[in-house]
Each structure stands twice: as structure tokens, then as C-alpha cells.
C-alpha positions as a Markdown table, in Angstrom:
| # | Residue | x | y | z |
|---|---|---|---|---|
| 1 | Unk | -22.1 | 5.1 | -3.1 |
| 2 | Unk | -20.4 | 2.5 | -3.5 |
| 3 | Unk | -16.9 | 2.6 | -4.1 |
| 4 | Unk | -16.2 | 3.7 | -7.3 |
| 5 | Unk | -13.0 | 0.8 | -7.7 |
| 6 | Unk | -15.5 | -2.7 | -5.9 |
| 7 | Unk | -18.6 | -2.5 | -8.3 |
| 8 | Unk | -18.7 | -5.3 | -10.3 |
| 9 | Unk | -16.2 | -6.8 | -8.1 |
| 10 | Unk | -12.5 | -4.4 | -8.3 |
| 11 | Unk | -10.7 | -4.4 | -11.1 |
| 12 | Unk | -6.5 | -5.3 | -10.3 |
| 13 | Unk | -5.3 | -2.1 | -9.1 |
| 14 | Unk | -8.6 | 0.0 | -9.1 |
| 15 | Unk | -9.1 | 2.4 | -5.4 |
| 16 | Unk | -12.1 | 1.5 | -4.1 |
| 17 | Unk | -13.6 | 5.2 | -4.1 |
| 18 | Unk | -12.9 | 7.8 | -6.6 |
| 19 | Unk | -12.7 | 10.4 | -3.6 |
| 20 | Unk | -9.6 | 11.3 | -2.1 |
| 21 | Unk | -9.3 | 14.4 | -2.5 |
| 22 | Unk | -9.7 | 15.4 | 1.6 |
| 23 | Unk | -6.8 | 14.2 | 3.4 |
| 24 | Unk | -7.2 | 12.9 | 6.6 |
| 25 | Unk | -5.4 | 14.0 | 10.0 |
| 26 | Unk | -2.4 | 11.3 | 10.3 |
| 27 | Unk | -3.4 | 9.4 | 13.6 |
| 28 | Unk | -4.4 | 5.6 | 13.7 |
| 29 | Unk | -7.9 | 5.8 | 14.4 |
| 30 | Unk | -8.7 | 9.3 | 11.6 |
| 31 | Unk | -6.2 | 6.8 | 8.8 |
| 32 | Unk | -7.4 | 3.5 | 9.5 |
| 33 | Unk | -11.8 | 5.0 | 9.6 |
| 34 | Unk | -11.0 | 6.4 | 6.0 |
| 35 | Unk | -8.6 | 3.1 | 4.5 |
| 36 | Unk | -10.9 | 1.3 | 2.7 |
| 37 | Unk | -11.5 | 3.8 | 0.0 |
| 38 | Unk | -8.3 | 5.7 | -0.1 |
| 39 | Unk | -6.2 | 3.0 | -1.1 |
| 40 | Unk | -6.5 | 0.7 | -4.5 |
| 41 | Unk | -7.9 | -2.6 | -3.6 |
| 42 | Unk | -4.8 | -4.3 | -4.4 |
| 43 | Unk | -3.5 | -3.2 | -1.6 |
| 44 | Unk | -6.4 | -4.6 | 1.2 |
| 45 | Unk | -7.1 | -7.6 | -0.8 |
| 46 | Unk | -4.2 | -8.8 | -2.6 |
| 47 | Unk | -4.4 | -11.0 | -5.7 |
| 48 | Unk | -2.5 | -13.7 | -3.9 |
| 49 | Unk | -1.7 | -13.8 | -0.5 |
| 50 | Unk | 1.5 | -15.8 | 0.6 |
| 51 | Unk | 1.2 | -17.8 | 3.7 |
| 52 | Unk | 4.4 | -20.0 | 4.5 |
| 53 | Unk | 4.2 | -22.0 | 7.2 |
| 54 | Unk | 0.5 | -20.9 | 7.6 |
| 55 | Unk | -0.5 | -24.6 | 6.6 |
| 56 | Unk | -1.3 | -27.9 | 9.0 |
| 57 | Unk | 2.1 | -29.1 | 10.2 |
| 58 | Unk | 3.5 | -25.1 | 9.4 |
| 59 | Unk | 3.3 | -26.2 | 5.2 |
| 60 | Unk | 3.2 | -23.3 | 2.6 |
| 61 | Unk | -0.2 | -21.9 | 1.8 |
| 62 | Unk | -0.7 | -19.8 | -1.0 |
| 63 | Unk | -4.4 | -18.2 | -2.2 |
| 64 | Unk | -5.8 | -16.6 | -5.2 |
| 65 | Unk | -8.0 | -14.1 | -4.7 |
| 66 | Unk | -11.7 | -14.8 | -7.0 |
| 67 | Unk | -13.8 | -11.6 | -6.1 |
| 68 | Unk | -13.9 | -8.6 | -4.6 |
| 69 | Unk | -17.4 | -7.4 | -3.3 |
| 70 | Unk | -19.2 | -3.9 | -3.5 |
| 71 | Unk | -18.3 | -1.5 | -0.2 |
| 72 | Unk | -21.4 | -2.7 | 1.6 |
| 73 | Unk | -23.3 | -1.5 | 5.1 |
| 74 | Unk | -22.7 | -4.8 | 7.3 |
| 75 | Unk | -26.5 | -6.1 | 6.6 |
| 76 | Unk | -24.4 | -7.9 | 4.1 |
| 77 | Unk | -22.1 | -9.5 | 5.3 |
| 78 | Unk | -22.9 | -10.1 | 8.8 |
| 79 | Unk | -26.1 | -11.8 | 10.2 |
| 80 | Unk | -28.2 | -10.1 | 12.7 |
| 81 | Unk | -26.8 | -11.1 | 16.1 |
| 82 | Unk | -23.3 | -10.7 | 15.3 |
| 83 | Unk | -24.5 | -7.1 | 13.9 |
| 84 | Unk | -26.1 | -6.5 | 17.3 |
| 85 | Unk | -23.1 | -7.5 | 19.3 |
| 86 | Unk | -21.0 | -5.4 | 17.3 |
| 87 | Unk | -23.2 | -2.1 | 17.8 |
| 88 | Unk | -21.4 | -0.8 | 20.2 |
| 89 | Unk | -18.8 | 0.1 | 18.1 |
| 90 | Unk | -20.8 | 1.3 | 15.0 |
| 91 | Unk | -20.1 | 0.4 | 11.3 |
| 92 | Unk | -18.8 | 2.9 | 9.2 |
| 93 | Unk | -18.1 | 0.3 | 5.8 |
| 94 | Unk | -17.5 | -3.3 | 4.8 |
| 95 | Unk | -15.5 | -4.5 | 2.4 |
| 96 | Unk | -14.6 | -7.9 | 1.6 |
| 97 | Unk | -13.7 | -10.6 | -0.8 |
| 98 | Unk | -13.3 | -14.2 | -1.5 |
| 99 | Unk | -10.1 | -16.6 | -2.4 |
| 100 | Unk | -9.0 | -19.8 | -3.1 |
| 101 | Unk | -6.1 | -21.9 | -2.1 |
| 102 | Unk | -4.2 | -22.8 | -5.4 |
| 103 | Unk | -5.5 | -26.6 | -4.9 |
| 104 | Unk | -9.0 | -25.5 | -5.4 |
| 105 | Unk | -10.0 | -27.6 | -2.7 |
| 106 | Unk | -11.3 | -24.3 | -0.5 |
| 107 | Unk | -13.3 | -21.1 | -0.6 |
| 108 | Unk | -12.6 | -18.1 | 2.3 |
| 109 | Unk | -14.6 | -14.7 | 2.7 |
| 110 | Unk | -12.1 | -12.2 | 4.2 |
| 111 | Unk | -14.2 | -8.9 | 5.8 |
| 112 | Unk | -12.9 | -6.2 | 7.2 |
| 113 | Unk | -15.9 | -4.0 | 9.3 |
| 114 | Unk | -14.2 | -0.6 | 9.4 |
| 115 | Unk | -16.2 | 1.0 | 12.6 |
| 116 | Unk | -17.0 | 4.4 | 14.1 |
| 117 | Unk | -15.5 | 3.9 | 17.7 |
| 118 | Unk | -12.4 | 5.3 | 19.4 |
| 119 | Unk | -9.8 | 3.7 | 20.7 |
| 120 | Unk | -12.3 | 3.2 | 24.6 |
| 121 | Unk | -14.7 | 1.4 | 22.6 |
| 122 | Unk | -12.3 | -0.9 | 20.5 |
| 123 | Unk | -10.9 | -2.1 | 23.1 |
| 124 | Unk | -14.2 | -2.2 | 25.2 |
| 125 | Unk | -15.2 | -4.6 | 22.4 |
| 126 | Unk | -12.0 | -6.8 | 22.2 |
| 127 | Unk | -12.1 | -7.3 | 26.0 |
| 128 | Unk | -15.9 | -7.9 | 25.4 |
| 129 | Unk | -15.0 | -11.2 | 23.0 |
| 130 | Unk | -12.1 | -12.6 | 24.8 |
| 131 | Unk | -13.9 | -12.9 | 28.5 |
| 132 | Unk | -17.2 | -13.9 | 26.9 |
| 133 | Unk | -15.3 | -16.1 | 23.9 |
| 134 | Unk | -17.6 | -14.4 | 21.3 |
| 135 | Unk | -15.1 | -15.6 | 18.7 |
| 136 | Unk | -16.2 | -19.4 | 19.1 |
| 137 | Unk | -19.9 | -18.8 | 18.8 |
| 138 | Unk | -21.4 | -20.1 | 16.0 |
| 139 | Unk | -24.2 | -18.0 | 15.9 |
| 140 | Unk | -21.9 | -15.3 | 15.5 |
| 141 | Unk | -20.0 | -16.4 | 12.5 |
| 142 | Unk | -20.2 | -13.8 | 9.3 |
| 143 | Unk | -21.8 | -15.0 | 6.4 |
| 144 | Unk | -20.0 | -15.7 | 2.8 |
| 145 | Unk | -19.3 | -13.9 | -0.3 |
| 146 | Unk | -20.2 | -16.1 | -3.1 |
| 147 | Unk | -19.4 | -14.2 | -6.3 |
| 148 | Unk | -21.7 | -15.5 | -9.8 |
| 149 | Unk | -19.0 | -17.3 | -12.2 |
| 150 | Unk | -16.2 | -18.1 | -10.0 |
| 151 | Unk | -15.6 | -21.2 | -7.6 |
| 152 | Unk | -17.3 | -19.7 | -4.7 |
| 153 | Unk | -20.6 | -19.7 | -6.4 |
| 154 | Unk | -21.8 | -22.1 | -3.8 |
| 155 | Unk | -20.5 | -21.1 | -1.0 |
| 156 | Unk | -23.5 | -19.7 | 1.3 |
| 157 | Unk | -24.2 | -20.5 | 5.4 |
| 158 | Unk | -24.8 | -23.5 | 5.3 |
| 159 | Unk | -20.4 | -24.3 | 3.7 |
| 160 | Unk | -19.6 | -22.1 | 6.1 |
| 161 | Unk | -17.0 | -24.8 | 7.8 |
| 162 | Unk | -14.2 | -22.9 | 9.8 |
| 163 | Unk | -14.2 | -18.8 | 10.9 |
| 164 | Unk | -12.6 | -16.0 | 13.1 |
| 165 | Unk | -13.5 | -12.4 | 13.7 |
| 166 | Unk | -11.2 | -10.2 | 15.6 |
| 167 | Unk | -11.6 | -6.8 | 17.1 |
| 168 | Unk | -8.2 | -4.8 | 16.3 |
| 169 | Unk | -7.8 | -1.8 | 19.1 |
| 170 | Unk | -4.6 | 0.1 | 17.4 |
| 171 | Unk | -7.2 | 0.9 | 14.5 |
| 172 | Unk | -11.1 | 1.3 | 14.3 |
| 173 | Unk | -11.6 | -2.4 | 12.1 |
| 174 | Unk | -13.2 | -6.1 | 12.7 |
| 175 | Unk | -11.3 | -8.3 | 10.8 |
| 176 | Unk | -12.9 | -11.0 | 9.7 |
| 177 | Unk | -12.4 | -14.6 | 7.8 |
| 178 | Unk | -14.6 | -18.0 | 7.2 |
| 179 | Unk | -13.8 | -20.7 | 4.9 |
| 180 | Unk | -15.8 | -24.1 | 3.8 |
| 181 | Unk | -14.9 | -26.6 | 0.7 |
| 182 | Unk | -14.9 | -25.9 | -2.5 |
| 183 | Unk | -17.5 | -28.7 | -3.3 |
| 184 | Unk | -19.9 | -26.6 | -1.9 |
| 185 | Unk | -20.9 | -29.2 | 0.5 |
| 186 | Unk | -23.2 | -28.7 | 3.3 |
| 187 | Unk | -21.1 | -28.2 | 7.2 |
| 188 | Unk | -23.6 | -29.5 | 9.7 |
| 189 | Unk | -21.1 | -28.6 | 12.5 |
| 190 | Unk | -19.0 | -25.3 | 12.2 |
| 191 | Unk | -15.6 | -25.6 | 13.9 |
| 192 | Unk | -14.0 | -21.7 | 15.0 |
| 193 | Unk | -10.6 | -21.5 | 13.7 |
| 194 | Unk | -8.8 | -21.3 | 16.9 |
| 195 | Unk | -9.9 | -24.9 | 17.4 |
| 196 | Unk | -9.7 | -26.2 | 14.6 |
| 197 | Unk | -5.8 | -25.5 | 14.2 |
| 198 | Unk | -5.0 | -26.9 | 17.8 |
| 199 | Unk | -2.5 | -29.6 | 17.8 |
| 200 | Unk | -4.3 | -33.0 | 17.4 |
| 201 | Unk | -7.7 | -31.4 | 16.1 |
| 202 | Unk | -9.3 | -34.5 | 13.9 |
| 203 | Unk | -12.5 | -33.0 | 12.6 |
| 204 | Unk | -12.8 | -33.3 | 9.1 |
| 205 | Unk | -12.6 | -29.5 | 9.2 |
| 206 | Unk | -9.6 | -29.7 | 11.2 |
| 207 | Unk | -8.4 | -32.1 | 9.1 |
| 208 | Unk | -9.0 | -30.7 | 6.2 |
| 209 | Unk | -7.0 | -27.2 | 7.2 |
| 210 | Unk | -10.2 | -25.0 | 6.9 |
| 211 | Unk | -9.2 | -23.8 | 10.0 |
| 212 | Unk | -6.0 | -22.3 | 8.9 |
| 213 | Unk | -7.4 | -20.8 | 5.9 |
| 214 | Unk | -9.6 | -18.9 | 7.8 |
| 215 | Unk | -6.5 | -17.8 | 10.1 |
| 216 | Unk | -3.8 | -18.0 | 7.5 |
| 217 | Unk | -5.8 | -15.5 | 5.3 |
| 218 | Unk | -7.3 | -13.2 | 8.7 |
| 219 | Unk | -3.8 | -13.2 | 9.4 |
| 220 | Unk | -2.2 | -11.9 | 6.2 |
| 221 | Unk | -5.3 | -9.3 | 5.7 |
| 222 | Unk | -5.4 | -7.6 | 8.8 |
| 223 | Unk | -1.0 | -7.5 | 8.8 |
| 224 | Unk | -1.7 | -5.8 | 5.3 |
| 225 | Unk | -4.1 | -3.4 | 7.0 |
| 226 | Unk | -1.7 | -2.4 | 9.9 |
| 227 | Unk | 1.1 | -1.7 | 7.6 |
| 228 | Unk | -1.2 | 0.0 | 5.4 |
| 229 | Unk | -2.2 | 2.4 | 8.2 |
| 230 | Unk | 1.3 | 3.1 | 9.6 |
| 231 | Unk | 2.7 | 4.0 | 6.5 |
| 232 | Unk | 0.0 | 6.6 | 5.9 |
| 233 | Unk | 0.5 | 7.4 | 9.2 |
| 234 | Unk | 4.4 | 7.9 | 9.7 |
| 235 | Unk | 5.1 | 8.3 | 5.9 |
| 236 | Unk | 8.9 | 7.9 | 4.8 |
| 237 | Unk | 11.1 | 10.5 | 4.9 |
């Protein structure tokens, strides 16, 4: 069942679901597995993200949320090969949002796959991503979320420019982001965020800062997710 707070793009301050009656066991894995429907939308995907020093050359960035997608299974946001790659950890649920920068020149979809795995399973997936360099494979790019009636309406598979996929090990989640140009231009050769943010990178994607967009937004959503879980597991005295 769709989280009530996400239907129709998730109004500000809404909850991802109305079901918060059962308090989970307070461990990072138990709490992390339920956080997608137990905290407000604005906690996971804030209306505004501040990226101090997150742009090319350490410039500051600010991103504005365009819309939040209804929560879904992984078939909605992951290509078949990426779903297969994540099969070992399972997919409990996926939540996504799309942002633009304040200049309205880029759009970025960021998402969280909440997995069914335990700590050993997530560690194994993280190790596999590192050893096999899976985060840089173009055939493992996440899909975009292109909300109608917004600047990102034309943000589809062919518009994907830069991306990052990162399995976490402290909580059962995979965080991803994929960016593109806001004018919906086709990108024939996407570039992973790690490559597009390297010093001296001179591709159009790198010079436009699209690697920084994907990485910067993913960083902030990941930090927010970690903090939320920590606060729930270790509430203030």
C-alpha cells in the first residue's frame, strides 16, 4: 500500500505513511528498515538542501525539491540489471525525490532503497561494489523520477548524465542519485560522479557540475538518513 504521505507528490510536512503504531526495536537495522514510513517526508527529502562547498571548485550549491515520488517497489526506479545486482539484499521499499539547483540548469533524482538484509549482507554488497567497481558501470545507472508539470518532466533514461550508487553498511539501505541537464538534452556518454568530480575532468558533464550535483545531493540525503536513524535509536535523555 502506498505511503499516505507520498501519494500525489507528498505535501510538505506529510508523513510517508499513517501507520506508526508499532514501535520498532531500537537498533540501526530494525529502525533503518522502517524509517521510510515512520518519519515525515521533509526529514528524508528536505524541501531545500544546502551544499556548502559541494560544487565545482568548492563553490556553494543549493537545491530545491520539485517533487517526491510515491513509495514503490524497486521495479519503478531501477533497471533490471541493477535490480539483479541488489537481489542479494532484497528490496523492502524504495523512496525517491527529484531536485533542481537554484539556477534551474540541472535536475537530479535521489533515492533510497530500503533492503531486507542484515549487516553481513550489506557489508558483502558494499565489498562487491568496491571490488568489482560496480558504481561506475553505465548499465547499473538508476532510473530518473520525472514528475509531470515540473522542470524535470523531460528527465528520462536518455537524459541521464551522471550518477552514484552507494550501499550503506550501518543501516539496511542503498542511496543513489542521477543527474541531468534541465533542458532535457540527450546525453550520449554518461559519466559516473566519481569520474566527473575528479580534478581536471573536462567533459561537458564535468564542466556543467553534474557529477557534483549527483554526489552532493546523495551525500546530504545519506547524512540525513544516518542522523535520523541515530536519533531514533539513541533518543536524547
